[in-house]
N, C-alpha and C positions, 0 to 999 in steps of 0.2 A: 431096649426091647420092652414091650409092654407086658404087664403081667397077664396071665391067662384069664384072670377074672375080667379084665377090661376088653380083651380080644373078643369075648363073647358078645359085647354090646356094640361093636363097630357096625354091623349091618343095620341095626336100628337107628343109629345116629345119622347115617347117610340118608336113610328114608326120610327122616324128620327134616334134614337140610333141604332136600329136594322139594318137599311140601311147602316150606317157608318161602323158598325162592319163587315158587309159582304164585303164592298169595301176594307177594309184593309186586310182582309184575302186573297182576290184574288190577290192583289198587292204583298203580301209577297210570295205567291206561285210562281208567275212569276219571282221574283228576285232570288229565290232558283234554279229554273230551268236554268236561265241564268248563274249563278255561276258555276253549275256543268258542263255545256257545255264548259265554258272557261277553266276550270281545265283540262278537257279531251283533249282539243286541245293543251295545253301547255306541257303536259307530254311527248308526242312523240317527240317534238322538243328538250326537254332537254335530252332525251335518245340518240338522234342522234348527239348531239354536243360533239366533243372530246375536253377535256380540253387542254389548252396550256401546253406544256411540261415544267418541271423544277420547279414546286412549288405548293403550296396549291391553290384550285380552288373553294372556296365558301362553302355553306352548304351541297351540295350534291357532290358525287364523292369522290375520294381518297384524303387523306391529302397531299401526295406527289406523283407525277407521274414521273417515270423514264424518263430521257432525250431521245429524239428520236435518233435512230441510224443514223449516217450520211451515206449516200449512198456511196458505194465503187465506185471509178472512173472506168470508163470503160477501160479495157485493150486494149492498142493499138496493133493492129495486126503487127507482125514482117514483115518487107518488104520481099517479096518473091524474091529468087535469080533469076537472069536472066536465061532465058531458054538456055539450052546447045545447041550449034550448032552441028549438027550431023557431025561426022568426025573430030572434033577438040578435041585433047586430053586435059585432065586437066593438069595444070602446076602451079608451085609456084616459086617465086623469093626469094632467100636468099643471102645476101651479107655478107661475112665474112671479116671484116676489121681488120688486125693484129694491135696490139699495142705493141710498144717497150718502155720499161722503163729502164732508166739508173740511177745508183747512181754515182754522181760526187763529188769528193773531190777537194777542192781548198785550197792549203796549202801555207803558206809563207815559206821563206827560213829556218826559225827556226822550221818548222813543225807545227806551229799554224794554226788553221782553220780560214779562212777569211770569215766572215759573211756579210750579207747585200747586196749580189748581187741580181740582178733582172733577170727576164726571158729574157729581151732584151739584157742582157750581154752575153748570151750563144748562140753559133752557133753550130749546130749538122750537120755533114756531113755523109751520108751513101753512100759508094762507090763514094765519091766525090760530091754527089748531096746534096744541102742544104735541110733540113727538117723543117717542121713547128711544133714548140713545142705547144702541146695542154694543157699539165698539168705541173705545176712547183711548187716547194715548198722546203723550208729548213726543214730538218728532224733531230731530235735528239731522238734516240731510243736505248733500251737495246741491248746487243749483244747476238746473237745466233751463237755459234761457236763450232768447233771441233778442239781440239789440236791433231794433227797427229805427233807423236814423234818417230824418229828413235832411237832404243835402241837394238843394237846387242852385241853379246858376243865375244869380241875380245880385247885381252890385248893391242894390238898396238893402238886401237882406244879408249883407256880409256878417252883421252881428249875430244873426240867427244861425248862420253856418258856423261861426266861431263858437257859439255856445254849444252847438251840436258836437263839435270836436272835443271841447272841454269836458262835456258830460260823458262822452264815449270813452275818452282816455281815463277819466276818473274811475269809471266803472271797471274798466279792464285792469287797472292796477290793483283793484281790491279782490280780484278773483283768487280762488284757492285751487290747489292742484287737482282736486276731484271734481271741480265744476266743469260743465259742458256748455260752451257758448258758441253761438253762430252770429254772424254780422250781415245785416241787409240794409242797404241804403235805398232811398227812393227819391225820384223827382217825378217825371211823367210816368215812370214805371219802376218796379222794384228790381234791384240788382243784388244778387247774392255775392257778397265779397268774400265771405268765409263760411264754409259749412261747419257743423258742430266739431269742436276741437277742445282739447284740454291744454293746449299750448298757448300761453299768453303772448308769446312772441309772434305767433301766427295772427292773432287778433290785432296786435300792434302794427304788424306789417300791412294788414288789410286797411286799417285806419289811416296809414300813411298815404294811401292812394287817394284819400279824400282831400282835395285842395280847393280852396275857394276860387271860383271862376272856371273850374274844370268840369263842372257837372254837364250833363247832356241837355238839360232843359231847365227853364225857369218855372215850370209847372210843379205843383206839389199835390199829387194825387194820393192823398192819405187813405181814403176809403178803399181804393183798389189794392194798395200795398198791404193794408192791414187785413183785408179779406183773404188775399193770397197767403199771407203768413199764417193766419188761422187755419187755412186749408192744409198747409204743409205740416203744421204741428199736430193735426189730428191723428197722424200715423205714428207719432212718437208716444211711447208708453210712459205712464207716470205723470207727476206734476210738472207743468211747464210754465214758464214766465215769459212775458213780452215786456221788455224795457223800451217803451215808446218815447223816443226823443224827437220832439216835433213842436212846431208853432201851433199845430192843431187846425190849420187852414187847409181846406181842400178846394182846388181850383178847377179840375177838369176830369174827375173820376167818372167812369161808366156807371158805377154803383152809387145808389143814393144813400142818404143818411139813414133812412128807414131800413134799407137792406143790410147795411153794416151793423146796425144796432141789433137786428134779429140774429145776425150771424154771431155777434158777441154773446148774446143771451143764450144761444144754443151751444156755445163752446163748452167742452168738458175738460176739467182738470187744467184749465189755462187761466192764469191771472195776469192782468195788465197793470203795470206801473207806468204812469204817464209823467214825463218830465217836460215841462213847457219851456221853450226857448224864446229869447228876445225880450224878456220882461223888462230889463234895464233900459233897452232902447225904446220900448213902448212907453215906459213912464216918462222918459226924457221928451219924446215926441209929443206926448199928450200935454205936458206942462209948457211946451214951447210952441204949440200950435202947428206942429208938423205931422200930425197924425195922418193926414190925407196922403202923404208921400209914401207911406208904408204899404199902400194898397194900389192896385191897378186903377187907371183913370176912370174906368167904368164902375168902380166901387164908390158909391156916393156917401157911404157911412162906414168908414174904416173902423171906427171905434166899436160899432156893433158887430162887425165881422170878427174882430178879435175876441170880443166877449162870447160870441157863439162858438168860436174855436176853443176857448177855455172850457165852456160847458161840455163840448164834445169830449175833450180829453178827460174831464172829471167823470163823465158818464161811462166811458170805456172802463175806467178803473173801478167805479162803484159797482157796475154790473157784475164784475168778475171777482170782487173781493180784494182789489188792489188799492193803491193810493195815488193821489195827484200831488205833484210838486211844482212850484213856480219859483225857482231860484233867481235871485237878483244879481248875485255876484259869483265870482269863481269859487270862493270858499263855500258858498251855499250849495253848490253841486256836490261837494264832498259830503256835507252834512246829509243831503238827501240820499245819497247812495249808502252811507252808513246806516241810515234808518231803514232803507230797503233791505240791506243785508240782515239786519236784526230781525226784521219781519219774516223774510223768506226762510232763513236758516233755522228759526225757532218758532214752531207752531204747535197747535193742538189739532189732532185729527179726530173728527167726530163722524160716526156713521149711524144711520137709522133706516128702518123700513117705513116709508110714508104710510100714514093711515089711508090716504087717498091713493088706491092702487090702480085707478083707472089710467090706462095708457092711451090718452087722447091727444098727445102732442101739445097740451096746453102749458102755459108759463105759470110756474108756482113761485109765489113770493116767499122769501125766507127772512127770518129775523133770529139772531142769536143774542141771548142776554146772559149776564152773570147774576146768579141769585144766591142768597144765603140759606141757612137751614129753615128759616121762616118763610121762604118763598119770595121775600122782598129783594130789591136790588142789592147786590153784594157790596159791602163796605170794607175797604182794605185800609190798613194804617201802616206807616213806615216805622222804622226803629225808634223814631222820636215821638211816636204816637199821633202823628198828623195823618189826616185823610190823604189817600193816594188817588189822584185822578187817573183814570185809565180809559183806554179806547179799545173797543172790540171791532176787529176787522174781519169781515166774512162776506162772501158774495151775497147779493140781494135776492137771488132767485136762480131757478134753473128751468129748462124746458123738458117736460116729461117725454118719454118715448111715445112714438106713434105706433099703435098696434096694427100689424099687417094682417088683413083678413085673408 
């Protein structure tokens, strides 16, 4: 039991407790209202804020946000063409600068190729005017060639036919695997015995069909056969060679010597190597007084006929930058073809833009010389210090293009 002194304070204590409880409830209500208003003001701010691109963004929002697309650069407007002046026609300028390319062989006296020469050692003259060499290099390439072989049916010319076979077989045995060779024989007309092939056996098989006495005609129409061969080679790209195995006589061609010479001069990237046949028989007939039997009865000067034939063969070779050979014996044919192989497979390639750019279809004469630093003819010495005699082989000219109006 409480003492009487405390009992008198109980009513006062109850009143104070009630007042304290009322004050706490009012304060709590005010705090709750404040918290709700703060929450309402924060929510719109969070909704309007865009998370940074590229990764997680806190408790709200996506776990990963795709990266922002980079803005495409603005396209620059193409410059507007200048306004056309009334009365002034449209025009354009086009310059067609011709380029001449020469294959040049430089051979020692023994027929061997002389390597190691530089651009400065070569001098090119076109119609006597020095030209500036723009491209130069030493090349070693496979052969692309046609063997054009005379093979007529004439008992008197058996030796000529035999020489043709010896020459053809000798050339075929020296071919390499990368060489392309075709075989054409001719009498009154040309016969394609084998188109271009890299198979030496195919060439040998085609040659085996050539048998003395089995030709179609006794005529030897050289001009027609050579003209047609040049025509066929025009569609073949790159450097081409014609190995012409022939007596050089033409008996019944539709085309004249003048026509075939113009065709040879106009040929591009084609070089002719002429192998004359029947030289041993001609020498024997001339020394024994039988020369007249080598020609038809209507030919009253057989010696002159063969001299003209030799000149024709030489001219074909000279015009195109080739060589002429007149082997006497079987071994001489091999020497000739070794020399041809050295010349064909190893050459210098020279290109220049002619100073005369007129496209008038005219024939331009060419001359290639070797010069030293002083501009004088180049002198070369061998390992023993002796002068080396050399021969420069290049075509003697070309026909300029005819400008079409």
